[in-house]
Backbone as a ProteinNet text record, in pm:
[ID]
protein_1_A
[PRIMARY]
MEIHILRHKKLYNEMEKHLKRLEYAFDELQKRNYLPLSAQKVKEILQIEELVPILDQITYRYSKLQETLGKLIRSYLYLKGENVENLPIIDVINTASKYGIDIDKEKWFELRELRNILVHEYEDETYKIADTLNKIYDELKFLEKLKNQLEIKGN
[TERTIARY]
-2414.8	-2364.6	-2313.1	-2377.8	-2337.4	-2190.6	-2145.7	-2005.8	-1909.6	-1950.3	-1865.9	-1860.7	-1970.2	-1972.4	-1881.2	-1889.6	-1803.7	-1656.4	-1625.3	-1486.3	-1437.6	-1525.2	-1488.2	-1460.8	-1547	-1527.1	-1396.1	-1365.2	-1240	-1120	-1123.3	-1014	-1004.7	-1119.6	-1123.7	-1060	-1099	-1044.1	-894.1	-852.3	-709.9	-631.5	-683.7	-616	-610.9	-720.2	-725.3	-619.3	-604.2	-505.2	-363.4	-333.9	-200.7	-172.9	-272.2	-256.5	-230.3	-307.6	-290.5	-151.8	-104.2	28	139.6	116.7	212.7	217.2	100.3	93.1	161.3	139.1	202.2	354.7	405.3	549.9	608.7	542.7	592.4	581.8	476	463.6	581.5	622.4	736.9	864.3	881.3	997.5	987.6	867.2	844.1	876.5	831.8	857.4	1007.1	1085	1229.7	1303.4	1227.4	1283.2	1360.8	1313.9	1378.9	1311	1195.9	1126.8	1151.1	1172.7	1190.3	1322	1322.6	1441	1548.7	1671	1786.3	1871.2	1969	2059.1	2126.6	2168.7	2235.4	2140.8	2014.9	1918.4	1889	1882.1	1860.8	1979.2	2101.5	2220.6	2211.5	2168.6	2153.7	2050.7	1935.5	1828.4	1877.6	1952.3	2001.7	2105.1	2157.6	2252.6	2184.1	2055.9	1981.7	1885.1	1920.9	1850.2	1698.9	1654.3	1509	1435.7	1508.7	1443.6	1436.6	1521.9	1522.1	1384.1	1314.9	1181.8	1081.3	1101.8	1012.5	1027.7	1152	1174.2	1119.8	1141.2	1088.2	936.3	872.7	726.8	676.6	742	701	713.8	824.4	847.1	739.6	716.2	617.8	476.3	437.9	300.2	272.1	367.8	343.1	329.4	411.9	405.1	268.7	223	92.7	-20.7	-7.8	-110.4	-125	-13.6	-17.5	-82.6	-52.5	-112.9	-264	-300.8	-441.8	-519.6	-457.6	-524.7	-575	-492.7	-536.2	-656.9	-654.9	-768.1	-892.9	-874	-986.9	-1052.9	-974	-1030	-1109.5	-1055	-1128.3	-1260.4	-1254.2	-1373.2	-1478.5	-1435.7	-1526	-1597	-1519.5	-1576.6	-1669.7	-1634.9	-1721.9	-1858	-1856.3	-1982	-2060.3	-1991.4	-2058	-2108.7	-2090.3	-2141.9	-2041.9	-1915.5	-1812.8	-1749.6	-1728.2	-1660.9	-1511.5	-1440.5	-1298.8	-1207.4	-1266.4	-1191.7	-1066.4	-1077.4	-964.1	-896.4	-933.1	-872.6	-733.3	-643.3	-513.4	-536.7	-446.7	-465.1	-483.4	-418.1	-432	-575.3	-638.6	-779.1	-868.3	-833.8	-909	-895.7	-775.6	-750.8	-827.4	-824.2	-898.4	-1047.3	-1099.9	-1242.4	-1272.5	-1184.1	-1203.6	-1212.4	-1128.3	-1131.2	-1263.4	-1328.8	-1461.8	-1567.5	-1540.9	-1631.8	-1593.5	-1502.1	-1463.2	-1358.3	-1296.8	-1188.4	-1063.6	-1000.1	-887.8	-757.5	-757.7	-633.5	-630.3	-513.2	-493.9	-370.9	-342.4	-233.8	-98.4	-76.9	50.4	67	-39.5	-35.1	-17.5	-87.9	-74	70.8	131.6	269.9	366.6	337.3	419	413.8	293.5	276.6	342.3	328.6	386.9	540.4	592.9	738	796.2	726.1	772.6	782.2	684.4	685.9	804.2	824.2	934	1070.3	1086.2	1212.4	1235.6	1131.2	1145.1	1181.2	1117.2	1139.5	1282.1	1339.6	1471.6	1583.7	1554.1	1658.5	1758.7	1874.8	1983.4	2021.5	2060.1	2086.5	2190.3	2281.8	2383.2	2331.9	2211.8	2152	2065.1	2128.2	2052.1	1981.4	2042.1	1974.6	1845.3	1852.2	1735.3	1626.4	1667.9	1572.1	1503.3	1582.3	1526.6	1429.2	1469.1	1384.7	1253.1	1261.5	1141.6	1048.2	1103.1	1019.1	956	1028.4	970.1	853.5	868.6	759.3	637.9	661.1	549	479.7	557.3	500	412.1	461	384.9	257.2	250.4	133	26.7	54.2	-40	-178.9	-182.7	-313.5	-388.9	-316.6	-378.6	-433.6	-355.6	-398.3	-519.8	-523.4	-640	-764	-748.1	-859.7	-907.1	-813.5	-845.7	-922.1	-874.1	-943	-1087.1	-1106.8	-1241.6	-1330.2	-1274.4	-1352	-1395.4	-1321.3	-1349.5	-1441.7	-1489	-1580.9	-1718.7	-1779.3	-1917.1	-2006	-2085.6	-2170.5	-2308.9	-2365.9	-2504.7	-2523.9	-2416.7	-2431.7	-2378.4
1449.5	1319.8	1237.3	1252.1	1176.2	1199.8	1324	1355.1	1283.8	1265.9	1196	1045.6	992	850.8	829.9	920.7	911.7	923.9	1014.9	1031.5	903.6	845.1	721.6	610.5	597.7	493.8	515.8	641.5	673.3	631.5	663.7	625.5	473.5	408.9	263	199.3	249	196.5	223.7	338.3	372.6	275.9	248.5	154.6	16.1	-23.2	-153.2	-161.3	-53.6	-48.9	-62.5	10.8	2.7	-138.4	-198.2	-334.3	-433.6	-424.5	-516.8	-503.2	-382	-362	-407.3	-391.4	-445.6	-597.9	-659	-805	-853.3	-782.7	-818.8	-812.1	-704.9	-688.3	-800	-831.1	-939	-1074.5	-1093.2	-1216.9	-1231.5	-1120.3	-1123.3	-1165.1	-1114.9	-1155.2	-1303.3	-1345.8	-1485.2	-1579.4	-1544.8	-1627.8	-1648.2	-1549.5	-1555.1	-1606	-1658.8	-1716.3	-1615.7	-1491.8	-1391	-1373.3	-1437.5	-1422.7	-1545	-1529.9	-1401.4	-1336.8	-1206.5	-1130.4	-1138	-1127.9	-1117.6	-1002.9	-962.6	-856	-897.6	-1023.5	-1073	-1070.9	-1111.1	-1110.6	-968.5	-874	-733.6	-684.7	-720.6	-682.7	-737.9	-864.5	-925.8	-850.5	-822.5	-752	-616.4	-546.9	-414	-418.7	-535.6	-551.2	-588.7	-622.4	-665.1	-552.9	-482.7	-359.4	-377.5	-489.8	-507.5	-543	-575.1	-606	-485.3	-388.5	-269.1	-201.4	-190.6	-127.9	-200.4	-328.2	-400.7	-345	-323.6	-264.4	-121.8	-48.1	88.7	88.7	-5.8	-13.9	-44.2	-135.6	-168.4	-44.8	24.3	144.5	248.3	276.2	377.9	336.8	215.9	171	160.7	112.1	103.6	242.9	333.8	471.4	532.5	515.6	568.8	497.1	366.6	290.5	339	360.4	403.2	540.9	628.5	761.5	752.5	669	650.5	587.8	497	429.8	530.7	627.4	729.3	806.7	843	916.4	828.7	701.5	608.5	587.4	575.8	560	684	801.4	926.4	930.7	895.5	898.3	799.9	681.2	579.2	631.5	688.1	737.6	855.6	941.5	1054.1	1001.8	898.7	840.4	770.3	734.7	674.1	781.1	908.6	1017.8	1077.6	1038.9	1090.9	1216.7	1315.2	1437.6	1420.9	1369.3	1337.1	1424.9	1520.4	1601.4	1665	1721.9	1793.5	1718.4	1592.4	1513.1	1464.7	1455.7	1392.2	1245.8	1190.2	1053.9	951.7	970.3	873.6	871.8	987.7	991.6	925.9	944.3	880.4	728	680.9	536.5	480.8	551.5	506.7	499.7	596.9	596.2	478.4	452.3	341.3	208.2	191	63.5	44.4	154.1	144.6	93.2	107.7	58.7	-82	-144.3	-280	-289.3	-177.4	-178.8	-228.4	-329.6	-396.1	-318.4	-198.9	-122.8	-47.6	-42	37.2	124.8	208.4	305	236.5	124	52.8	2.5	-57	-108.8	6.5	117.5	233.1	281.2	294.7	342.4	242.6	115.3	11.2	25	40.1	56.8	186.3	290.2	419.6	413.1	343.1	330.8	256.8	154.8	83.9	180.8	266.5	367	461.5	507.3	600.8	538.2	413.3	344.7	337.4	298.8	287.6	419.8	525.8	656.7	704.7	664.6	715.4	612.3	496.8	395.5	432.4	373.8	392.7	255.7	251	122.7	37.8	99.2	20	-41.4	-6.4	-62.8	-183.2	-282	-394.3	-477.1	-489.9	-564.5	-494	-362.9	-284.9	-291	-282.7	-292.3	-428.6	-534.1	-669.9	-687.6	-645.8	-659.6	-583.9	-462.6	-379.1	-437.5	-479.7	-537.3	-668.8	-748.3	-872.3	-841.5	-738	-700	-651.2	-574.1	-527.3	-647.3	-739.7	-860.4	-933.4	-943.2	-1009.6	-934.3	-804.5	-723.5	-720.9	-778.5	-767.6	-824.3	-939.1	-998.7	-909.8	-855.1	-763.7	-640.5	-584.1	-463.5	-492	-609.2	-649.9	-660.2	-721.6	-735	-596.6	-509.8	-374.2	-299.8	-310.6	-247.5	-296.3	-427.6	-483.5	-433.6	-414.5	-362.5	-217.8	-146.1	-4.9	18.4	-88.8	-75.8	-33.9	60.8	100.9	26.1	-63.4	-146.8	-85.7	-116	-77	64.9	135.1	272.7	282.9
-184.7	-139.7	-257.8	-372.7	-491.3	-527.2	-515.1	-547.6	-453.8	-328.1	-231.1	-260.8	-309	-348.4	-469.5	-565.9	-684.5	-646.8	-555.5	-509.6	-442	-360	-291.3	-392.3	-491.2	-593.5	-668.2	-696.2	-765.2	-679.9	-551.5	-461.3	-446.5	-438.2	-426.2	-549.9	-667.3	-792.9	-803.6	-753.9	-755.3	-666.5	-548.4	-458.9	-522.3	-584.9	-651.7	-762.8	-839.1	-946.5	-889.8	-783.9	-723.6	-670.7	-608.1	-555.9	-668.5	-776.2	-888.9	-949.6	-963.2	-1023	-928.7	-798.9	-701.7	-711.9	-716.4	-725.6	-853.6	-963.2	-1090.1	-1077.5	-1019	-1004.6	-918.2	-808.1	-722.4	-793.4	-873.5	-951.9	-1048	-1107.5	-1199.4	-1125.1	-1004.6	-924.9	-885.4	-852.5	-814.1	-930.4	-1050.1	-1169.2	-1192.1	-1152.6	-1173.6	-1048.5	-953.2	-829.6	-744.9	-741.7	-658.6	-523.1	-502	-373.6	-287.9	-158.4	-90.7	-133.3	-127.8	-166.6	-59.4	-103.1	-13.4	-66.5	10.2	-35.9	-166.5	-175.1	-295.5	-415.1	-394.7	-505.2	-551.8	-459.8	-497.3	-580.3	-539.5	-617.2	-758.8	-770.4	-903.1	-986.3	-927.2	-998.7	-1048.2	-964.5	-1000.7	-1114	-1141.3	-1252.1	-1384.3	-1375.5	-1495.5	-1533.6	-1637.7	-1676.2	-1690.8	-1746.3	-1764.3	-1635.5	-1528.6	-1400.4	-1306.8	-1326.3	-1241.2	-1237.8	-1352.5	-1347.8	-1257.1	-1233.9	-1142.5	-1000.9	-959.1	-825.7	-821	-929.1	-936	-926.8	-995.3	-993.1	-852.5	-783.7	-647.2	-558.3	-570.1	-489.5	-516.9	-644	-682.7	-641.9	-675.8	-648.4	-499.3	-421.8	-277.8	-217.2	-259.9	-210.5	-242.3	-365.7	-406.4	-332.7	-315.5	-245.4	-102.1	-35.9	103.8	115.5	23.3	19.7	-7.2	-102.5	-138	-23.3	48	159.5	262.5	298.7	394.8	344.2	217.2	157.5	150.7	118.8	108.2	244.3	348.1	482.8	520.7	494.7	522.6	446.5	318.7	234.5	286.6	323.2	376.8	501.8	592.5	717.3	692.9	598.5	564.6	518.1	432.8	383.3	493.9	601.2	717.1	814.7	777.7	860	957	947	1036.9	977.5	1062.3	1019.7	1047.4	946.8	964.9	879.4	811.7	714.9	774.5	893.2	951.9	1066.3	1083.5	1191.4	1152.2	1249.1	1221.6	1183.3	1104.3	1053.6	1165.3	1277.7	1387.6	1439.7	1449.9	1491.5	1386.4	1260.1	1151.4	1162.8	1187.3	1201.3	1321.1	1432.7	1551.1	1522.8	1449.6	1413.5	1320.9	1225.6	1131.3	1204.7	1305.9	1378.5	1451.9	1487.7	1551.7	1454.1	1324.2	1220.4	1173.5	1243.6	1209.1	1099.8	1065.6	967.7	1040.9	984.9	1052.7	1043.9	1097.2	1102.8	1235	1293.8	1414.8	1393.4	1490.5	1469.3	1452.2	1521.4	1506.6	1363.6	1309.8	1173.5	1074.3	1097.1	1008.9	1005.5	1122.8	1129	1064.2	1079.7	1017.1	864	809.7	664.4	616.8	695.5	660.2	662.5	761.7	772.3	651.6	603.6	483.8	366.3	352.9	246.7	263.9	385.5	411.4	381.9	417.3	389	238.4	164.9	19.2	-45.3	-1.7	-62	-36.9	75.6	113.6	100.1	35.2	23.8	-83.2	-68.1	-163.9	-218.3	-344	-409.5	-338.3	-264.6	-195.8	-65.4	-25.7	96.5	59.4	-2.3	-57.1	50.1	166.6	273.4	313.6	329.2	368.8	261	135.7	25	27.6	38.3	39.9	155.5	273.7	392.4	375.8	326	309.5	204.2	90.5	-14.6	29.6	105.8	159.5	252.6	333.8	425	346.2	241.6	157.8	94.1	42.1	-17.6	84.7	207.2	314.1	349.6	322.4	356.6	246.2	129.6	17.8	50.4	114.7	149.5	248.3	345.3	441.6	369.8	278.7	207	118.8	59.1	-21.7	67.3	183.2	278.6	324	354.1	397.8	288.3	166	52.3	42.9	56.5	48.8	161.3	279.8	392.9	368.6	287.1	262.8	143.4	85.2	-27.7	23.7	-45.5	-14.7	-112.4	-60.3	-145.9	-164.7	-278.4	-303.2	-351.6	-385.1	-435.6	-576.3
[MASK]
+++++++++++++++++++++++++++++++++++++++++++++++++++++++++++++++++++++++++++++++++++++++++++++++++++++++++++++++++++++++++++++++++++++++++++++++++++++++++++

């Protein structure tokens, strides 16, 4: 059981790291008055070489965070005695909601879709980029709350 607790802590810390770096990247955009993003602001950012890595960081960190979140939920449920190892993610999400974790399949698909859009976006789709990044920014508080709900205390 100890190895599963250590794995959970590692995943929890990983999610925390991704969240902090996302928040930092959005703070950098906020300091420069780019939030909320628009297609025009994305075009401007893409023309400023030192700002492009901020968009790259958001894309990378959100993608990793979304991937880690699924693993963290599985790990949490395993530590709660649930056999979720081979369950499809939707069954895992449904089980998590029974434990009071504030996520349902609609929210999961919404978060996943944001990741998919980012991974497949093209620089000329500035409206889509702006819309997706604004939605991710709006989800940061929810993701922080979700991370806190998935913490295993006292171990």
